[in-house]
MARLOBA-45344 format. One record per residue (C-alpha): residue number from 1; x, y, z. Coordinates in Angstrom, 1 decimal, padded with zeros to 4 digits. Example, Ala and Ser with C-alpha at 12.3 -4.5 7.8 and 13.67 -1.06 7.14 Angstrom:
# MARLOBA-45344
n:x:y:z
1:012.3:-004.5:007.8
2:013.7:-001.1:007.1
END
This chain:
# MARLOBA-45344
n:x:y:z
1:-003.3:033.9:-023.7
2:-003.4:034.5:-027.4
3:-006.1:037.0:-028.3
4:-005.5:038.6:-031.7
5:-007.3:041.8:-032.8
6:-006.8:044.2:-035.6
7:-006.8:047.8:-034.1
8:-005.7:049.6:-037.3
9:-009.3:050.8:-038.1
10:-008.6:050.2:-041.9
11:-011.0:048.3:-044.1
12:-009.8:044.9:-045.0
13:-011.4:041.8:-046.6
14:-013.0:039.8:-043.8
15:-011.5:036.5:-045.0
16:-008.1:038.0:-045.2
17:-008.4:039.5:-041.8
18:-009.3:036.1:-040.3
19:-006.5:034.4:-042.1
20:-004.0:036.9:-040.8
21:-005.5:036.5:-037.3
22:-005.1:032.8:-037.5
23:-001.4:033.1:-038.7
24:-000.8:035.3:-035.7
25:-002.3:032.8:-033.5
26:000.2:030.2:-034.7
27:002.9:032.8:-034.5
28:002.0:033.3:-030.8
29:002.0:029.6:-030.5
30:005.6:029.4:-031.9
31:007.0:031.7:-029.2
32:004.5:033.8:-027.3
33:001.4:033.2:-025.3
34:-000.4:030.0:-024.8
35:-003.5:029.2:-026.9
36:-006.3:027.6:-024.9
37:-008.5:025.2:-026.7
38:-011.8:023.7:-025.6
39:-012.6:020.3:-024.0
40:-014.7:017.3:-024.7
41:-017.8:017.6:-026.9
42:-018.9:014.0:-026.7
43:-018.7:013.9:-022.9
44:-020.8:017.0:-022.7
45:-023.5:015.6:-025.0
46:-023.6:012.4:-023.1
47:-024.0:014.3:-019.9
48:-027.0:015.9:-021.5
49:-028.8:012.6:-022.0
50:-027.6:011.6:-025.5
51:-026.9:007.9:-025.6
52:-023.6:006.6:-026.9
53:-025.2:004.6:-029.6
54:-026.3:007.8:-031.3
55:-024.4:009.5:-034.1
56:-023.2:012.6:-032.3
57:-022.3:014.4:-035.6
58:-025.9:014.1:-036.7
59:-026.9:016.3:-033.7
60:-025.5:019.3:-035.7
61:-028.7:018.9:-037.8
62:-031.3:017.4:-035.5
63:-030.5:019.1:-032.1
64:-028.4:022.2:-033.1
65:-029.3:024.1:-029.9
66:-027.6:021.3:-027.8
67:-024.3:021.7:-029.7
68:-024.5:025.5:-029.5
69:-025.0:025.3:-025.7
70:-021.7:023.3:-025.4
71:-019.8:025.7:-027.7
72:-021.0:028.7:-025.7
73:-020.1:027.2:-022.4
74:-016.5:026.6:-023.5
75:-016.2:030.1:-024.9
76:-017.5:031.6:-021.7
77:-015.0:029.4:-019.8
78:-012.2:031.1:-021.8
79:-011.4:028.8:-024.7
80:-009.9:030.7:-027.6
81:-010.2:027.7:-030.1
82:-013.4:025.7:-030.2
83:-013.7:022.4:-032.2
84:-016.7:021.6:-034.4
85:-018.8:018.7:-033.5
86:-017.5:016.6:-036.5
87:-015.0:014.2:-034.9
88:-016.7:011.2:-036.6
89:-018.2:013.0:-039.6
90:-016.4:011.1:-042.3
91:-018.0:008.7:-044.7
92:-016.4:005.5:-043.2
93:-017.5:006.3:-039.7
94:-021.0:007.6:-040.7
95:-021.6:004.3:-042.7
96:-022.1:002.6:-039.4
97:-025.3:004.6:-039.0
98:-026.3:004.5:-042.7
99:-025.5:008.2:-043.0
100:-022.5:008.1:-045.3
101:-024.3:010.2:-047.8
102:-024.6:013.2:-045.3
103:-020.9:014.0:-044.8
104:-021.2:017.5:-046.4
105:-024.4:018.3:-044.5
106:-023.1:017.4:-041.0
107:-019.7:019.1:-041.5
108:-021.1:022.4:-042.9
109:-023.7:022.5:-040.2
110:-021.0:021.8:-037.5
111:-018.9:024.7:-038.7
112:-021.9:027.0:-039.0
113:-023.0:026.3:-035.3
114:-019.4:026.9:-034.0
115:-019.1:030.0:-036.1
116:-022.4:031.5:-034.8
117:-021.1:031.0:-031.2
118:-017.8:032.6:-032.0
119:-019.4:035.6:-033.7
120:-021.9:036.0:-030.8
121:-019.0:036.0:-028.3
122:-017.1:038.7:-030.4
123:-020.2:040.9:-030.6
124:-021.0:040.6:-026.9
125:-017.5:040.7:-025.3
126:-015.2:041.9:-028.0
127:-013.3:038.6:-027.5
128:-011.6:036.9:-030.4
129:-012.0:033.1:-030.9
130:-011.5:030.7:-033.7
131:-013.3:027.7:-035.1
132:-011.2:024.5:-035.6
133:-012.6:021.8:-037.9
134:-012.3:018.6:-035.9
135:-011.3:015.4:-037.8
136:-011.0:012.0:-036.0
137:-009.8:008.7:-037.4
138:-011.7:006.8:-040.0
139:-012.4:003.9:-037.7
140:-010.6:001.4:-040.0
141:-007.0:000.2:-039.8
142:-004.7:001.4:-042.7
143:-001.7:-000.7:-043.6
144:-000.5:-003.8:-045.4
145:-003.4:-006.0:-044.6
146:-006.1:-003.3:-044.6
147:-009.2:-003.8:-046.6
148:-009.3:000.0:-047.2
149:-006.8:001.4:-049.7
150:-004.8:004.6:-049.2
151:-006.7:006.2:-052.0
152:-010.1:005.4:-050.4
153:-008.8:006.8:-047.1
154:-007.6:009.9:-048.8
155:-011.0:010.4:-050.4
156:-012.8:010.2:-047.1
157:-010.6:012.7:-045.4
158:-010.6:015.0:-048.4
159:-014.4:015.0:-048.6
160:-014.5:016.0:-045.0
161:-011.8:018.7:-045.3
162:-013.6:020.3:-048.3
163:-016.8:020.5:-046.3
164:-015.2:021.9:-043.2
165:-013.4:024.8:-045.1
166:-016.4:025.6:-047.3
167:-016.7:029.3:-047.6
168:-013.1:030.1:-046.7
169:-011.8:031.6:-043.4
170:-014.3:033.5:-041.3
171:-017.1:031.3:-042.8
172:-015.6:027.9:-042.9
173:-013.1:026.6:-040.4
174:-010.2:028.8:-039.4
175:-007.9:025.8:-038.9
176:-008.1:022.0:-038.8
177:-007.4:019.7:-035.8
178:-006.8:016.1:-036.8
179:-006.9:014.3:-033.6
180:-006.7:010.8:-031.9
181:-004.6:009.4:-034.7
182:-003.6:005.8:-033.7
183:-000.9:005.2:-036.4
184:001.3:007.0:-038.8
185:-000.2:005.6:-041.9
186:-003.5:007.2:-041.3
187:-002.0:010.4:-039.9
188:000.1:010.8:-043.1
189:-003.0:010.5:-045.3
190:-005.1:012.9:-043.2
191:-002.3:015.5:-043.2
192:-001.9:015.2:-047.0
193:-005.7:015.7:-047.5
194:-005.8:018.6:-045.1
195:-002.8:020.4:-046.7
196:-003.9:019.8:-050.3
197:-007.7:020.4:-049.9
198:-007.8:022.8:-046.9
199:-007.2:026.1:-048.8
200:-004.0:026.8:-047.0
201:-005.4:027.0:-043.4
202:-003.1:025.7:-040.5
203:-003.3:022.1:-039.5
204:-002.8:020.7:-036.0
205:-002.3:016.9:-035.8
206:-002.4:014.8:-032.6
207:-001.8:011.2:-031.8
208:-003.1:009.0:-029.1
209:-000.6:006.7:-027.3
210:-000.4:003.6:-025.2
211:000.8:003.4:-021.6
212:004.4:003.4:-022.8
213:003.9:006.7:-024.7
214:004.1:005.2:-028.2
215:001.5:005.4:-030.9
216:-000.8:002.4:-031.1
217:001.2:001.2:-034.2
218:004.4:001.0:-032.2
219:005.9:004.1:-033.5
220:007.7:006.2:-030.8
221:006.6:009.7:-029.8
222:009.9:011.1:-031.2
223:009.6:009.4:-034.6
224:006.0:010.4:-034.8
225:006.9:014.0:-034.3
226:009.6:013.9:-036.9
227:007.3:012.3:-039.5
228:004.3:014.7:-038.9
229:006.8:017.7:-039.2
230:008.1:016.3:-042.5
231:004.5:015.9:-043.8
232:003.7:019.5:-043.1
233:001.9:019.7:-039.8
234:001.7:023.4:-038.5
235:001.5:022.0:-035.0
236:001.5:018.6:-033.5
237:001.1:016.8:-030.2
238:-000.8:014.2:-028.2
239:-004.5:014.1:-027.1
240:-006.7:011.7:-025.2
241:-004.6:008.7:-024.2
242:-004.6:007.9:-020.4
243:-004.6:011.3:-018.8
244:-002.4:014.4:-018.4
245:000.6:012.7:-016.8
246:001.1:010.4:-019.8
247:000.5:013.2:-022.3
248:003.1:015.4:-020.5
249:005.7:012.7:-020.9
250:004.9:012.4:-024.6
251:005.1:016.1:-025.2
252:008.5:016.3:-023.4
253:009.7:013.6:-025.8
254:008.3:015.3:-029.0
255:009.9:018.6:-028.1
256:013.3:017.0:-028.5
257:012.3:015.8:-032.1
258:010.7:018.9:-033.6
259:010.6:022.7:-033.6
260:006.9:023.2:-034.7
261:004.5:024.3:-032.0
262:003.2:021.5:-029.7
263:-000.3:020.7:-028.7
264:-001.4:018.8:-025.5
265:-005.1:017.9:-025.0
266:-005.5:014.9:-022.6
267:-008.5:013.3:-021.4
268:-009.5:013.4:-017.7
269:-007.8:010.1:-016.9
270:-009.4:006.7:-017.2
271:-013.2:006.8:-016.4
272:-014.7:004.9:-013.5
273:-018.3:003.5:-013.4
274:-020.2:005.4:-010.8
275:-024.0:005.1:-010.3
276:-024.2:003.4:-013.7
277:-022.3:006.2:-015.6
278:-018.8:006.7:-016.7
279:-017.3:009.4:-014.5
280:-013.9:010.9:-014.9
281:-012.5:011.6:-011.4
282:-009.5:013.6:-012.3
283:-010.4:017.1:-011.1
284:-010.2:020.4:-012.9
285:-007.5:021.5:-010.4
286:-005.4:018.5:-011.2
287:-005.7:019.2:-015.0
288:-005.0:022.9:-014.4
289:-001.7:021.9:-012.6
290:-000.7:020.0:-015.7
291:-001.6:022.8:-018.1
292:001.3:024.8:-016.5
293:003.5:021.7:-016.9
294:002.5:021.4:-020.6
295:003.5:025.0:-021.3
296:006.9:024.6:-019.4
297:007.5:021.5:-021.5
298:007.0:023.4:-024.7
299:003.3:023.1:-025.5
300:001.6:026.1:-027.0
301:-001.9:024.7:-027.7
302:-003.5:023.3:-024.6
303:-007.0:021.9:-024.1
304:-008.8:018.8:-023.0
305:-010.3:015.6:-024.4
306:-012.7:013.0:-023.1
307:-014.2:013.7:-019.7
308:-013.1:017.3:-019.6
309:-015.8:020.1:-019.3
310:-015.9:023.9:-019.2
311:-015.0:023.6:-015.6
312:-011.6:022.2:-016.7
313:-011.2:024.9:-019.3
314:-011.9:027.5:-016.7
315:-009.4:026.0:-014.3
316:-006.8:025.8:-017.1
317:-007.5:029.4:-018.0
318:-006.6:030.4:-014.5
319:-003.4:028.5:-014.5
320:-002.3:029.8:-017.8
321:-003.1:033.4:-016.9
322:-001.0:032.9:-013.8
323:001.9:031.8:-016.0
324:001.5:034.8:-018.3
325:001.2:037.1:-015.3
326:004.4:035.6:-013.8
327:006.2:036.2:-017.0
328:005.1:039.8:-016.9
329:006.0:040.2:-013.1
330:002.4:040.3:-011.9
331:001.0:038.1:-009.1
332:-002.2:036.2:-009.9
333:-004.2:033.7:-007.8
334:-005.2:030.5:-009.7
335:-008.6:029.1:-009.2
336:-011.0:026.5:-010.7
337:-013.7:029.2:-010.8
338:-013.5:033.0:-011.1
339:-010.0:034.1:-010.1
340:-010.1:035.4:-006.5
341:-008.3:038.6:-005.8
342:-005.1:038.2:-003.8
343:-006.3:041.0:-001.5
344:-009.0:038.6:-000.1
345:-006.3:036.0:000.9
346:-005.2:035.9:004.5
347:-002.3:034.0:006.0
348:-003.4:030.5:007.2
349:-003.2:029.8:010.9
350:-000.1:027.7:011.6
351:-000.9:024.0:011.7
352:000.3:023.6:015.3
353:-002.3:026.2:016.4
354:-005.4:024.8:014.6
355:-006.1:021.7:016.8
356:-004.6:019.1:019.1
357:-004.1:016.8:016.1
358:-002.5:019.7:014.2
359:-000.1:020.3:017.1
360:001.0:016.6:017.2
361:001.4:016.4:013.4
362:003.4:019.6:013.3
363:005.7:018.5:016.2
364:006.2:015.0:014.8
365:004.5:013.2:017.6
366:002.8:009.8:017.1
367:-001.0:010.2:016.8
368:-003.7:007.6:017.8
369:-007.2:007.7:016.3
370:-010.2:005.4:016.6
371:-012.9:005.2:014.0
372:-016.5:005.4:015.2
373:-019.3:005.0:012.6
374:-022.5:007.0:013.1
375:-025.7:005.0:014.1
376:-028.3:004.0:011.5
377:-030.9:005.6:013.8
378:-030.9:008.9:015.8
379:-029.7:007.7:019.2
380:-025.8:008.0:019.5
381:-025.6:006.8:023.1
382:-023.4:003.8:022.3
383:-021.1:005.9:020.1
384:-020.8:008.7:022.7
385:-020.0:006.1:025.4
386:-017.4:004.5:023.1
387:-015.8:007.9:022.5
388:-015.7:008.5:026.2
389:-014.0:005.2:026.8
390:-011.3:006.0:024.2
391:-010.7:009.4:025.7
392:-010.2:007.9:029.1
393:-007.6:005.5:027.7
394:-005.6:008.2:026.1
395:-006.7:008.2:022.3
396:-005.9:011.4:020.6
397:-009.0:011.7:018.4
398:-012.1:010.0:017.1
399:-012.6:009.6:013.3
400:-016.1:009.7:012.1
401:-016.9:008.4:008.5
402:-019.5:010.1:006.3
403:-022.0:007.3:005.6
404:-019.4:004.7:004.5
405:-020.4:002.4:001.6
406:-023.2:005.0:000.9
407:-025.3:003.6:003.7
408:-028.1:005.8:005.2
409:-026.9:006.9:008.6
410:-027.0:009.8:011.1
411:-025.1:012.9:010.0
412:-021.5:012.6:011.0
413:-021.3:016.4:011.5
414:-023.9:016.0:014.3
415:-022.0:013.1:015.9
416:-018.7:015.1:015.7
417:-020.3:018.0:017.4
418:-021.9:015.8:020.2
419:-018.5:014.0:020.8
420:-016.6:017.2:021.2
421:-019.1:019.0:023.3
422:-020.4:016.1:025.4
423:-017.3:014.0:025.7
424:-014.5:016.4:025.2
425:-012.3:014.5:022.7
426:-011.3:016.0:019.4
427:-012.8:014.6:016.1
428:-011.7:014.2:012.6
429:-014.7:014.7:010.3
430:-014.7:012.6:007.1
431:-016.3:014.7:004.4
432:-017.3:013.5:000.9
433:-018.4:015.1:-002.3
434:-021.1:012.5:-003.1
435:-024.2:014.2:-001.6
436:-023.5:017.9:-001.9
437:-023.0:020.5:-004.6
438:-020.4:023.2:-004.4
439:-022.7:025.6:-002.4
440:-023.6:022.8:000.0
441:-020.0:022.0:000.5
442:-019.1:025.5:001.3
443:-022.0:025.9:003.6
444:-021.2:022.8:005.5
445:-017.6:023.7:005.9
446:-018.2:027.2:007.1
447:-020.7:025.8:009.6
448:-018.2:023.2:010.8
449:-015.6:025.8:011.4
450:-018.1:027.9:013.3
451:-018.9:025.1:015.8
452:-015.3:024.0:016.3
453:-014.8:021.1:014.0
454:-011.2:021.7:012.9
455:-010.0:018.4:011.4
456:-011.2:017.4:007.9
457:-010.5:014.3:005.9
458:-011.3:015.1:002.3
459:-012.8:012.2:000.4
460:-014.6:011.7:-003.0
461:-017.1:009.2:-001.4
462:-018.6:005.9:-002.4
463:-021.3:006.0:-005.1
464:-024.9:005.5:-003.9
465:-025.3:002.2:-005.9
466:-023.0:000.6:-003.3
467:-025.4:001.4:-000.4
468:-028.9:000.9:000.9
469:-030.5:003.3:-001.4
470:-028.9:002.7:-004.9
471:-031.3:005.0:-006.7
472:-030.2:008.0:-004.8
473:-028.6:010.8:-006.9
474:-024.9:011.3:-006.7
475:-023.5:014.9:-007.1
476:-019.7:014.8:-007.4
477:-019.4:018.4:-008.4
478:-015.8:018.0:-007.4
479:-013.7:015.1:-006.2
480:-011.3:014.8:-003.2
481:-008.7:016.9:-005.0
482:-011.1:019.7:-005.7
483:-012.5:019.5:-002.1
484:-008.9:019.8:-000.7
485:-008.4:023.0:-002.7
486:-011.7:024.3:-001.4
487:-010.7:023.7:002.2
488:-007.3:025.2:001.6
489:-008.8:028.3:000.2
490:-011.1:028.6:003.2
491:-008.0:028.4:005.4
492:-006.8:031.4:003.5
493:-010.0:033.2:004.2
494:-011.6:032.8:000.7
495:-014.7:031.1:-000.5
496:-015.1:029.2:-003.8
497:-015.5:032.5:-005.6
498:-012.5:034.2:-004.0
499:-014.7:036.3:-001.7
500:-013.6:036.9:001.9
501:-015.2:034.7:004.6
502:-013.9:036.8:007.6
503:-010.7:035.1:008.3
504:-009.0:031.7:008.3
505:-011.3:028.6:009.0
506:-008.3:026.9:010.6
507:-008.9:023.4:009.4
508:-006.3:020.7:009.4
509:-006.5:019.1:005.9
510:-006.1:015.3:005.7
511:-006.3:013.3:002.5
512:-006.8:009.6:001.8
513:-004.5:007.0:000.2
514:-004.9:003.3:-000.7
515:-001.5:001.6:-001.0
516:-003.3:-001.7:-002.0
517:-005.2:-000.4:-005.0
518:-004.7:-002.2:-008.3
519:-003.8:000.8:-010.3
520:-001.1:002.1:-008.0
521:000.3:004.6:-010.6
522:-003.0:006.5:-010.7
523:-003.2:006.4:-006.9
524:000.3:008.0:-006.6
525:-000.6:010.6:-009.2
526:-003.8:011.4:-007.4
527:-002.1:011.5:-004.1
528:000.5:014.0:-005.5
529:-002.4:016.1:-006.8
530:-004.0:016.0:-003.2
531:-000.8:017.2:-001.7
532:-000.4:020.0:-004.3
533:-004.0:021.0:-003.6
534:-003.3:021.5:000.1
535:-003.2:018.1:001.8
536:-001.2:018.3:005.1
537:-001.3:014.7:006.2
538:-002.5:011.4:004.8
539:-004.6:008.6:006.2
540:-004.5:005.2:004.5
541:-007.1:002.6:003.9
542:-006.6:-000.5:006.3
543:-003.2:-002.0:005.8
544:-002.7:-005.8:005.9
545:000.3:-006.1:003.6
546:003.3:-004.1:005.0
547:005.1:-004.6:001.6
548:002.5:-002.5:-000.2
549:002.6:000.2:002.3
550:006.5:000.4:002.2
551:006.3:000.5:-001.7
552:003.7:003.4:-001.6
553:005.8:005.4:000.9
554:008.7:005.0:-001.4
555:006.7:006.1:-004.4
556:005.6:009.4:-002.7
557:009.0:010.3:-001.3
558:009.1:013.4:-003.6
559:005.9:014.8:-002.1
560:005.7:013.0:001.2
561:003.5:014.5:004.0
562:003.0:012.9:007.4
563:001.1:009.6:007.1
564:-001.4:007.9:009.4
565:-001.8:004.2:008.7
566:-005.2:002.5:008.8
567:-005.4:-000.5:011.0
568:-008.4:-002.9:011.0
569:-008.8:-005.8:013.6
570:-010.4:-008.6:011.7
571:-013.2:-010.5:013.4
572:-013.4:-013.7:011.4
573:-012.3:-015.3:008.1
574:-015.6:-014.1:006.6
575:-014.7:-010.5:007.6
576:-011.3:-011.0:005.9
577:-012.9:-012.4:002.8
578:-015.4:-009.5:002.6
579:-012.4:-007.0:002.9
580:-010.7:-008.7:000.1
581:-013.4:-009.4:-002.3
582:-016.0:-006.6:-001.6
583:-013.8:-003.8:-000.5
584:-010.9:-004.7:-002.7
585:-008.4:-004.4:000.2
586:-005.2:-006.3:-000.4
587:-005.3:-009.3:001.9
588:-002.2:-011.6:002.0
589:-002.9:-015.4:001.8
590:-001.1:-015.9:005.1
591:-003.6:-013.7:007.0
592:-006.5:-015.5:005.4
593:-005.0:-018.7:006.5
594:-004.5:-017.6:010.0
595:-008.1:-016.4:010.3
596:-009.3:-019.7:008.7
597:-007.4:-021.8:011.2
598:-009.1:-020.4:014.4
599:-011.4:-022.8:016.4
600:-014.1:-020.4:017.6
601:-015.6:-017.0:017.0
602:-013.8:-015.7:020.1
603:-010.6:-017.1:018.9
604:-011.1:-015.4:015.6
605:-011.5:-012.0:017.3
606:-008.5:-012.6:019.3
607:-006.4:-013.6:016.3
608:-007.7:-010.5:014.4
609:-006.6:-008.3:017.3
610:-003.1:-010.0:017.3
611:-002.7:-009.5:013.6
612:-003.6:-005.8:013.9
613:-001.2:-005.4:016.8
614:001.6:-007.0:014.8
615:000.8:-004.6:011.9
616:000.9:-001.6:014.2
617:004.3:-002.7:015.5
618:005.7:-003.0:012.1
619:004.4:000.3:010.7
620:005.1:002.4:013.8
621:008.6:003.4:012.6
622:007.4:004.4:009.1
623:004.3:006.5:009.8
624:003.3:009.2:012.2
625:000.2:007.6:013.6
626:-002.5:005.0:013.2
627:-006.3:005.1:012.7
628:-007.8:001.9:014.3
629:-011.2:000.8:013.2
630:-013.7:-000.6:015.6
631:-015.6:-003.2:013.6
632:-019.3:-003.7:014.5
633:-018.8:-001.2:017.3
634:-016.3:-003.2:019.2
635:-014.4:-000.2:020.7
636:-012.6:-002.4:023.2
637:-010.9:-004.2:020.3
638:-009.5:-001.0:019.1
639:-008.2:-000.2:022.5
640:-006.5:-003.6:022.6
641:-004.9:-003.0:019.3
642:-003.4:000.2:020.7
643:-002.2:-001.6:023.8
644:-004.4:000.6:026.0
645:-006.1:-002.3:027.8
END
C-alpha cells in the first residue's frame, strides 16, 4: 500500500512537500505498492436519503457534514486517495439545475471538505492520504454533429480544473481524476485542460466501456490507451462499466498498449431493484477478489465506482495487504472486515465428517432431498409427518426454505430442529440475508451449530415487496457471497471479526444457482465467486429445460463443485405459467403444451410427476443429486418423482 511520509525532519515548503509526496505516489504506482482509492460518493449520498434529482455537487455547500461523513468513512476504511464530490461540477452539467454560475464555489468547497478530512486523518492517525479532484463528463456529446464546440468544452473543463487546484498542492487538489469518459473526443479535451490549467499536478484518466470492452464511441481499449498516453495522461484505465470482470478484461488489454500506470475502479455490477431501491448485489468479498486480479493484470490504482461503499474499500484493503505481504514473504488473512489473525484460524472438519449429506457429497454418492416449506401458523404437525414419511422411504435429507417469496411463515430454524430431533432425518437449512444484519447472522449460525444443524444453503433472499408484508424492511448487509464467506470462516473457528469461536462449526456449505436466468454471464460470475468464497456444493433452481442445465454445467467447468439439481413436479398448466411468468423459471413450450393438454386436475398432477421423473432420469448422470419440491405440501408427489412409491 503506498503510504509516503517525509522522515527527514527538515523544514520544507508544505506545497513542495505535498508535490513530492504525490510524485512518489505515482512512482510507487509505476512499479511498487498498490494505491487504494475510495468508492462511490453518489451511492453513499443516495443511501443517506438524497434523491437522485438533486444536484449532488451542491451538497458541498448546503450539507457539507454529509459529504465529510462519506470522506471520513472511506479514509477509515483504508483509502489512500479520496475523490472530491465534484463529479458533475462543470458548467454544462450544472446548467440543468440552473447552477452554472456556481462552478467555482462548488469545486472549491468540494476540495476544502476532502482536505479537512485528509488533514484530520493525518493528525489523528499519522496516516498519509491525498485529495483527487474528480471530473466527470460534460453530459453532452462531442464530435462532428455536436452542438457544443471543442472550444466551449475546453472552457468548461478548464474552469473546473482551475477551481479544483486553487491554492496549489496541499490546499487545492493533489491530483486530478478524469473519469467515466465515454469517448476519445471528450477525453482529449479534458486531458488538455487538466495538463494546461492544472499547475503540473498528475492526471488519471479513465473511460467507461460497453459490454464488449470498447469505449462508447467504438474506440477499442487498446487504441484508447495509446491515445490517452500520447495526450499526456499520468495514469489511465477504466471505471464504472458493468462490474469488475469487464473492467479486468479492459485493463488486461490496455496493459499491452501502454507503459503508464493503470487504474481500475469498477462499479459493483449492474444494480437490481429491491424494495423500491437500486441495490448492487456484488459483494465486497467478490470485489476484493478482483482487486488482486487487477494488480496482477498491471493496475496500480485500485478503487470502486457506483454501488461500492467503505465496506468494499475495507475488503479491497485486506486483499491488497495480503498481496503486499505475500511479496514480502509474510502470511496475512484477508477479510471484508478487520483482518483476523491467522493464529485464530483452525483447520476445518473434513466434509465427510460434518454430516450425512457431507459424507455422501464427499464420497460421490447420489443424494436425494425433498423440500418442505414451513407452515404459515405455528403447528408443524403436517410437515413433521411429511418428513417422517420421506425418512421411511429412504430420502437423505429435508430442505427447509427461509420464508420463500418473502412470505410470513414459521421459523425454518425451528422446523429444522424439530425435524431432526423428533423425526430423526437430517435437514438442509436455507439461510437468507434479507432479515438479519451481520450480528444477527453470526448469532443464528452459532446457535444452529450448537443444536446440530450442520447443512446450510447460503442465499441472498427474496425482497420483502414480493411477499405478504411489502413494507417490511430489508437488511442485506451482505449477499449470498458474503454469507458464504462468513460460514467458511466459522468453519475455521473465526467470527466476522476474526475472533475465535471455540472450534470449527462444521457446516456443509451449499450455494444456489439458476441455470435458466436471463443474464447467464452474471450468474456464472456470481457462482464462481460463491465457490471462491467457500461453496462446497451447489443446488439449482427447478430445472425444466435440460439444455440450459447442460450449458450452465459447461460454463462452470473451471470451478465445478458437486451439483444438486432442483426438480419441481408441476400440478397444472396454471402452475407452469406461474413458474414461467412470476418466478421467471425457464419453461419450454413443449412442457406448457403437455400440461395444457390434460383432461382433469388429477391428470395434470400425474403429467407433472411424469415430466419431473423424465427430468430426473435425464439429469442423473450429470449431477450428484436432486432436490425435489413438494408443491402445496404434496409430499407423496415428491416420493413418486424419486420412484420411492
